[in-house]
Every structure is written in structure tokens, then in C-alpha cells.
NUVEX-772830 format. One record per residue (C-alpha): residue in three letters; x, y, z. Coordinates in steps of 0.02 Angstrom, whole numbers, padded with zeros to 5 digits, always signed. Layout:
N
ALAXYZ ...
This chain:
464
MET+05063+06177+06464 ARG+04898+06102+06521 GLU+04930+06042+06699 GLY+04746+06062+06742 ASP+04681+05948+06605 ALA+04596+05790+06663 PRO+04664+05627+06592 VAL+04562+05537+06461 LYS+04438+05416+06535 SER+04370+05253+06467 ALA+04254+05269+06319 PRO+04071+05265+06372 PRO+03938+05157+06289 LEU+03871+05237+06131 ARG+03695+05301+06147 ASP+03668+05423+06006 VAL+03794+05458+05870 GLY+03708+05603+05783 ILE+03808+05633+05623 ASP+03974+05575+05698 ALA+03971+05404+05616 PRO+04159+05388+05597 ARG+04184+05398+05784 ALA+04037+05282+05817 ILE+04108+05151+05699 VAL+04279+05169+05776 GLN+04216+05151+05954 LEU+04116+04997+05911 LEU+04246+04909+05805 GLY+04396+04964+05905 TYR+04363+04997+06089 ARG+04241+04855+06122 PHE+04345+04723+06037 GLN+04511+04779+06107 THR+04453+04782+06287 GLY+04361+04616+06268 GLN+04199+04686+06337 ARG+04052+04570+06312 THR+03911+04698+06319 PRO+03782+04645+06188 ILE+03808+04757+06037 MET+03622+04793+06018 ALA+03619+04863+06195 LEU+03746+04996+06152 PHE+03638+05093+06029 THR+03472+05179+06015 ALA+03363+05145+05862 LYS+03430+05304+05781 SER+03609+05247+05810 LEU+03575+05076+05738 ALA+03499+05152+05583 PHE+03645+05267+05558 LEU+03775+05131+05576 SER+03685+04999+05477 ALA+03758+05044+05308 GLY+03936+05033+05373 LEU+03915+04874+05473 CYS+03803+04763+05368 ALA+03947+04702+05264 ALA+04030+04636+05421 ALA+03871+04545+05473 MET+03892+04618+05646 LEU+03712+04670+05677 SER+03577+04541+05652 ALA+03453+04682+05622 CYS+03547+04747+05470 SER+03437+04666+05339 ASN+03266+04688+05416 SER+03273+04828+05544 GLU+03109+04926+05538 ASP+03195+05064+05633 ALA+03331+05072+05501 GLU+03205+05081+05360 ALA+03105+05215+05448 SER+03262+05319+05473 ASN+03330+05297+05297 ASP+03319+05481+05251 ALA+03408+05532+05411 VAL+03545+05405+05376 GLU+03575+05473+05201 ASP+03578+05653+05261 ALA+03696+05614+05406 SER+03810+05508+05297 ALA+03826+05647+05170 ALA+03865+05773+05306 ALA+03997+05663+05390 GLY+04076+05611+05226 ALA+04095+05792+05173 LEU+04208+05835+05319 PRO+04394+05847+05275 GLY+04485+05690+05331 ALA+04322+05604+05380 LEU+04286+05421+05347 VAL+04131+05393+05243 PRO+03994+05298+05337 GLY+03960+05133+05253 GLY+04130+05142+05167 GLY+04212+04992+05248 GLY+04283+04860+05134 GLY+04436+04761+05084 ASP+04478+04581+05124 PRO+04476+04535+05310 ALA+04570+04374+05271 LEU+04724+04481+05241 GLN+04726+04525+05425 GLU+04779+04346+05465 THR+04872+04302+05305 MET+05055+04289+05349 GLN+05178+04362+05225 GLU+05346+04284+05192 ILE+05490+04354+05294 ALA+05608+04457+05188 PRO+05771+04372+05139 GLU+05937+04421+05215 GLY+06027+04557+05119 GLU+06160+04526+04989 THR+06271+04677+05027 ALA+06415+04631+05142 LEU+06430+04757+05285 SER+06570+04818+05396 VAL+06503+04858+05569 GLU+06591+04983+05682 THR+06535+05011+05862 LEU+06538+05196+05907 ALA+06456+05184+06078 GLU+06394+05046+06193 GLY+06322+05023+06366 LEU+06170+05130+06323 VAL+05994+05109+06393 ASN+05863+05105+06254 PRO+05949+05229+06136 TRP+05795+05302+06051 GLY+05847+05447+05939 LEU+06004+05494+05845 ALA+06058+05661+05769 PHE+06211+05736+05684 LEU+06280+05909+05722 PRO+06375+06018+05598 ASN+06538+06003+05696 GLY+06540+05814+05679 ASP+06467+05774+05851 MET+06323+05651+05865 LEU+06184+05656+05994 VAL+06088+05504+06054 THR+05942+05501+06175 GLU+05921+05364+06305 ARG+05740+05331+06351 GLU+05784+05340+06536 GLY+05808+05528+06516 ARG+05982+05565+06454 ILE+06055+05648+06299 ARG+06227+05576+06262 ILE+06364+05649+06153 ILE+06476+05550+06035 ARG+06627+05659+06000 GLU+06775+05611+05891 GLY+06711+05433+05883 ALA+06694+05407+06071 LEU+06551+05421+06196 VAL+06570+05567+06315 ASP+06552+05510+06495 ASP+06435+05648+06555 PRO+06262+05669+06480 VAL+06201+05839+06422 ALA+06158+05948+06571 GLY+06001+06052+06586 ALA+05884+05932+06495 PRO+05706+05916+06564 GLU+05646+05774+06676 PRO+05539+05648+06581 LEU+05405+05526+06636 VAL+05496+05359+06624 TRP+05357+05231+06624 ASN+05322+05085+06508 GLN+05357+05157+06335 GLY+05378+05334+06402 GLY+05539+05432+06423 TYR+05652+05526+06304 PHE+05611+05504+06121 ASP+05687+05602+05978 VAL+05820+05738+05966 LEU+05828+05855+05817 PRO+05941+06003+05776 HIS+05868+06161+05703 PRO+05903+06176+05515 ASP+06009+06328+05557 PHE+06094+06248+05706 ALA+06266+06308+05651 GLU+06205+06486+05678 ASN+06080+06472+05822 ASN+06127+06311+05918 ILE+05942+06270+05944 LEU+05901+06089+05984 TYR+05730+06005+05993 LEU+05683+05860+06107 SER+05524+05756+06117 TYR+05482+05658+06274 ALA+05345+05593+06388 HIS+05295+05725+06514 GLY+05180+05720+06664 THR+05125+05586+06784 ARG+05048+05413+06770 GLU+04879+05493+06798 GLY+04901+05626+06665 ASN+05038+05628+06534 ALA+05074+05676+06354 THR+05208+05687+06221 ARG+05293+05855+06237 VAL+05416+05948+06126 VAL+05540+06073+06198 ARG+05682+06171+06122 GLY+05837+06247+06198 VAL+06009+06314+06161 PHE+06148+06184+06160 ASP+06327+06242+06190 GLY+06409+06072+06170 ALA+06383+06018+06351 THR+06226+06101+06421 LEU+06049+06135+06360 SER+05987+06305+06418 ASP+05839+06421+06390 VAL+05727+06268+06375 GLU+05549+06309+06325 THR+05397+06201+06289 ILE+05331+06228+06113 TYR+05202+06089+06098 GLU+05108+05958+06198 VAL+04983+05827+06140 THR+04806+05855+06202 PRO+04714+05794+06303 LEU+04818+05711+06438 LYS+04805+05522+06457 ASP+04831+05397+06596 THR+04927+05263+06500 GLY+05112+05234+06470 HIS+05094+05175+06290 HIS+05087+05238+06111 PHE+05170+05408+06125 GLY+05234+05422+05946 GLY+05369+05552+05971 ARG+05470+05555+05808 MET+05513+05725+05734 ALA+05569+05783+05561 TRP+05591+05944+05464 GLY+05487+05951+05306 GLY+05543+06026+05142 ASP+05435+06176+05187 GLY+05539+06215+05342 ARG+05399+06160+05460 LEU+05422+06043+05608 TYR+05325+05879+05598 LEU+05291+05768+05749 THR+05208+05597+05761 THR+05086+05560+05902 GLY+05014+05393+05958 ASP+04837+05343+06001 GLY+04875+05320+06186 GLY+04852+05130+06184 ARG+04678+05096+06247 TYR+04611+05260+06178 GLN+04626+05207+05997 GLU+04458+05283+05948 ARG+04535+05454+05975 ALA+04639+05429+05819 GLN+04474+05473+05732 ASP+04429+05614+05852 MET+04483+05775+05767 ALA+04466+05872+05930 THR+04619+05778+05997 SER+04797+05763+05934 PHE+04802+05575+05969 GLY+04852+05464+05822 ALA+04915+05606+05714 VAL+05055+05694+05626 VAL+05055+05875+05683 ARG+05136+06021+05591 LEU+05214+06168+05682 ASN+05319+06321+05650 GLU+05493+06314+05724 ASP+05436+06408+05880 GLY+05282+06298+05906 SER+05159+06421+05831 LEU+05040+06354+05700 PRO+05060+06378+05512 ALA+04916+06472+05433 ASP+04908+06346+05290 ASN+04882+06190+05397 PRO+04738+06083+05333 THR+04572+06086+05423 PHE+04479+05932+05481 GLY+04312+06016+05506 PRO+04226+06115+05644 GLY+04305+06090+05815 SER+04462+06008+05747 LEU+04633+06054+05814 PRO+04730+06175+05704 GLU+04896+06083+05723 LEU+04834+05924+05637 TYR+04917+05876+05474 SER+04855+05696+05461 LYS+04752+05579+05571 GLY+04706+05396+05588 HIS+04877+05333+05645 ARG+04909+05204+05782 ASN+05087+05229+05847 PRO+05203+05304+05717 GLN+05386+05299+05770 GLY+05471+05329+05603 LEU+05464+05495+05508 VAL+05578+05562+05372 TYR+05566+05691+05236 ASP+05623+05625+05066 ALA+05689+05779+04975 GLY+05721+05680+04816 ARG+05537+05635+04798 GLY+05458+05776+04897 VAL+05373+05647+05010 LEU+05354+05639+05199 TRP+05365+05454+05245 SER+05309+05378+05409 ASN+05302+05205+05481 GLU+05191+05146+05622 HIS+05158+04998+05733 GLY+05002+04899+05694 PRO+04922+04786+05825 ARG+04961+04602+05790 GLY+05008+04627+05609 GLY+04967+04779+05505 ASP+05126+04880+05530 GLU+05130+05015+05396 ILE+05232+05132+05289 ASN+05131+05285+05238 ASP+05158+05436+05127 VAL+05096+05572+05242 GLN+04987+05700+05154 ALA+04901+05857+05213 GLY+04724+05826+05274 ALA+04734+05637+05250 ASN+04656+05505+05362 TYR+04748+05338+05374 GLY+04601+05241+05442 TRP+04654+05173+05611 PRO+04563+05091+05695 ALA+04417+05080+05573 ALA+04531+04994+05447 THR+04689+04892+05477 TYR+04784+04742+05412 GLY+04808+04676+05589 ILE+04708+04600+05731 ASN+04711+04620+05919 TYR+04845+04534+06022 ASN+04714+04416+06092 GLY+04664+04361+05917 SER+04501+04458+05909 LYS+04459+04580+05770 VAL+04496+04764+05787 THR+04383+04789+05635 PRO+04325+04680+05491 PHE+04390+04810+05367 THR+04560+04830+05285 GLU+04498+04979+05184 PHE+04381+05122+05220 GLU+04317+05254+05102 GLY+04397+05418+05152 ALA+04555+05334+05217 ARG+04721+05317+05126 GLN+04794+05144+05106 PRO+04971+05111+05167 VAL+05111+05108+05039 LYS+05167+04946+05122 TYR+05109+04840+05268 TRP+05184+04696+05365 THR+05088+04547+05432 PRO+05160+04475+05542 SER+05224+04631+05626 ILE+05405+04684+05621 ALA+05378+04822+05752 PRO+05451+04966+05649 SER+05537+05113+05731 GLY+05665+05234+05658 MET+05664+05269+05472 ALA+05780+05345+05342 VAL+05791+05371+05155 TYR+05959+05322+05083 ARG+06041+05461+04984 GLY+06229+05450+04959 ASP+06374+05373+04865 MET+06430+05240+04988 PHE+06284+05121+04953 ALA+06251+05168+04771 ALA+06129+05023+04742 TRP+06023+05082+04889 GLU+05991+05257+04819 GLY+05814+05311+04862 ASP+05773+05154+04962 LEU+05689+05162+05133 LEU+05780+05097+05286 VAL+05671+05041+05432 GLY+05724+04983+05604 ALA+05626+04833+05670 MET+05607+04770+05848 ALA+05492+04618+05840 ASP+05546+04468+05942 HIS+05574+04352+05795 SER+05674+04345+05635 SER+05605+04513+05576 GLN+05708+04598+05712 ALA+05834+04681+05597 LEU+05871+04829+05487 HIS+05751+04818+05340 ARG+05795+04891+05172 VAL+05635+04924+05075 ILE+05683+04930+04891 MET+05590+05069+04800 ASP+05545+05101+04619 ALA+05487+05281+04611 ASN+05363+05291+04757 LEU+05321+05105+04766 PRO+05407+04963+04860 ILE+05463+04821+04746 GLY+05569+04717+04866 GLU+05642+04701+05040 GLU+05792+04627+05128 ARG+05857+04616+05306 TYR+06024+04660+05385 LEU+06091+04640+05562 VAL+05965+04501+05590 GLY+05934+04473+05775 GLU+05974+04653+05825 ARG+05832+04757+05896 ILE+05849+04917+05793 ARG+05771+05070+05873 ASP+05833+05208+05758 VAL+05917+05222+05587 ARG+05995+05374+05504 VAL+06101+05412+05353 GLY+06253+05511+05405 PRO+06332+05658+05314 ASP+06470+05538+05259 GLY+06346+05420+05173 ALA+06366+05283+05304 VAL+06211+05209+05389 TYR+06199+05230+05577 VAL+06084+05128+05689 THR+06047+05113+05874 THR+06017+04942+05953 GLU+05934+04907+06118 ASP+05873+04777+06241 ARG+05685+04771+06258 GLY+05696+04754+06446 GLY+05808+04906+06466 ALA+05974+04821+06503 PRO+06122+04940+06475 VAL+06182+04850+06318 GLY+06122+04971+06184 LYS+06243+05024+06048 VAL+06268+05150+05910 LEU+06335+05063+05754 ARG+06407+05132+05593 LEU+06376+05026+05438 THR+06481+05036+05281 PRO+06502+04919+05131 ARG+06634+04787+05156 ASN+06768+04799+05023 
């Protein structure tokens, strides 16, 4: 708990970047464009800073001094030394490594066709407010979180009237509230339940994970095991999805905080990350390192707002999906010590049409396994394993919430670890979460973007 932490403040103008070129590039390409500031770019940097950034920015033709800067030429040795130092850091982007095709950021892909499998749809619960996360218990009960701050129980196919007692009070603001709910792998023996949610105030808040003992009606012995650092003063981009890895560790996605996107490349924060914890919140000794001063909980960095996370036991892969800006939603194979590039590289643009960055690729960053432009607004995610939908074996299921025809359940058809096709189901439904049940059926939650109490939990099976 870090009640005394000050919230993150707006990024200051860059004056001297030393060897921290990745952050300098990120702040220039991300923060300035996103906020629409019109400060002349040349005024943001000293001669040393310009020299250091020149290699990475010349290709984008962003600095008129790139080709003839005497300061840059005079500082060439310093640039090479600093670039080598920064590029050697684990998870660091390599200065001057920007590339790819910026036209792809505004090239619209075809919308996936509607699916061919006929579905039977059963409503298990309705009248919910933004049902965010879904979980199955060994006794057959289901749990569903409502973003407003309730954990609901579905028992014997019906929604229990009273929510779970004893759950903590969340910050319900913009995208904040309750997020995911996750049973311990040994829940049948220990009854331990995990909950992620937005905690704090509008002036200082963070994604928090707690765990407690669930007796079927009440959550007790609730303890905080993790909180994103530092605090922020926005109500956006919390991440908040949890999953158990094949190694028995707890993985959590975190967002970039909205207007603090440059912190996805700041290894001293847990913004824009996947973090890896022991079951009690302590830190595994074999977590990757991201260099001096980096946080020890980091597993991967360079994410925007990942809201889907699932471990694929059949492939041994941890999959995530994340929201891009306008376009550039992604599916990623999350790997230890990897950097996924946001916001130095993306296949999307800002909502106002300006560029986040001219790069879709950056040396030192992993490319997404799949991206969507235009956005589908991906949320929950599952890997289908079961007998009920035999043709779907190993495919990825992604909930989508965009306000157009992509709002649906997306089946991403996989061949080994690569997507080879896609189709949509439940077109027109805003799908917040998707899970594969113990019975092989597919379960989804639907919601109203404005928070009307019309959310549902649906069970999908093949129509005979």
C-alpha cells in the first residue's frame, strides 16, 4: 500500500536525455502528439539531445536538422556510445531502430466474416452492470464481477440475489471499478479467491490485487498483495486481467494510465506491463530484469491497455490482447523480458487523427502476432480446448466492444502459433469477457457501454 505516493504529473519538456533514448523517443512521439501540444520540436531539446535522437528520428523526417546538424556531427561519438549502452539494456528499444510502414497505421483491414457454426445461446444471468470478469469454481458455481463493485454468484444456473459480502470498495470512475476474479489453482482445498480492481481516489489511484477466503457467500481475510506503481490521476487504462501461468505464477496486465503512455517504456514503473507474482504477492527470484532501477515484478513492458490474458497449456504460450489507439489493437505472445513497443511503435493513430509515432516496428520490440485496424476494442480472451466445438480446438476467442460491426465474439483461427483466419459471432453484442467452461461450452459476458443494467452472462453451445 502506497497511500503517500504522489500521483503522476504531466510529462515535462525534454531537456537532456543522457543515454535514455527510448524514453526520449517515446515522450516526443507519444506525449506531444497525443496531447496536441504545439511547442516547436526544436525547442524541446538541447544540442546533445538532438544529436542523440537524430538517428532514430531522421527516417521520420521530423527534425529538419537531421541531415546537416553540426551539433549532431560533433556529437557523433557520444551518440554511438549512448546508443550502444541503451540498446544493451534488457527490454530496451534500440535508438535509431524505428521502421516499418506507417501507411499501415491508416490502412483499413476487411472486417471478418460472420461465423459458419450455428450456435445455441442460453442466458444464465441478466440485469448486470458492466460484467467484467467471469470465473468457474470447482463446485459448479460461477462468479462474475460487475464494474460498479459487486461480485455476483451464479448457482445452479440462476443468479443469486445478494452479491458476495466482504469485498473491498473500489474506485468507480470512468473505466475504473472491479475488474477480474480468479480462483486459486488449489481453490478446492484453500478457498482463496483473487480480485483485481481500481483503488484510491481520482487524485491518486492504481490497479490493485487482493486475495481472500471465499466461503460461498462472504469474502474474508482480505489482504492486498500487489498495487501498480506509481499512483496516477486518471480513470483510464487500468489493464486488470489476471491469469495463472503454467509455472504456477500469477500474471497481471497493467495499462499505461491513458495520458501517461510514455511510462510504458519507463522500467521504473509498472505502467503498460505484464507483471509476474508468487501466489502471495511476493516476487519470483527468476523474474527477468529490465536493467538498473527497473521494478522486479516486471515480466514484459511496452503495452497500452491489455484486457485479455490467458495461458495456453497446449502450446505453452501466455497470450494477451490489448487496446490500440485508433487502430492497432493487438494479440501478443507474452515472453519474459520482452518489450512490445508501445508507444514508440504501433499500427494505430491517435483518436484525433494525428500520429502517435511514424513507426510500426522498432528494433528491440516484439511485433504483435495479430493486429486490427480499424480497432475492435478487444477485452476478454480464451483458448478453446474441448470436445463441444471440435473444429475450434486451439483457436483464440476474443471479446470485442467497438461501436461498429466488429462488436462481437471473434474466433481467431490458429495454425500452430499463427493466425490464419477469423470469424465473428454474436454480432452487435458488446462482449466484455469470454471463457471456456469445464463442460466445453463457451461463456461470455455482454454489457452496455453506458452502464445500463442490461448485461448478461451467456452460454454458447453448437446448435444440433
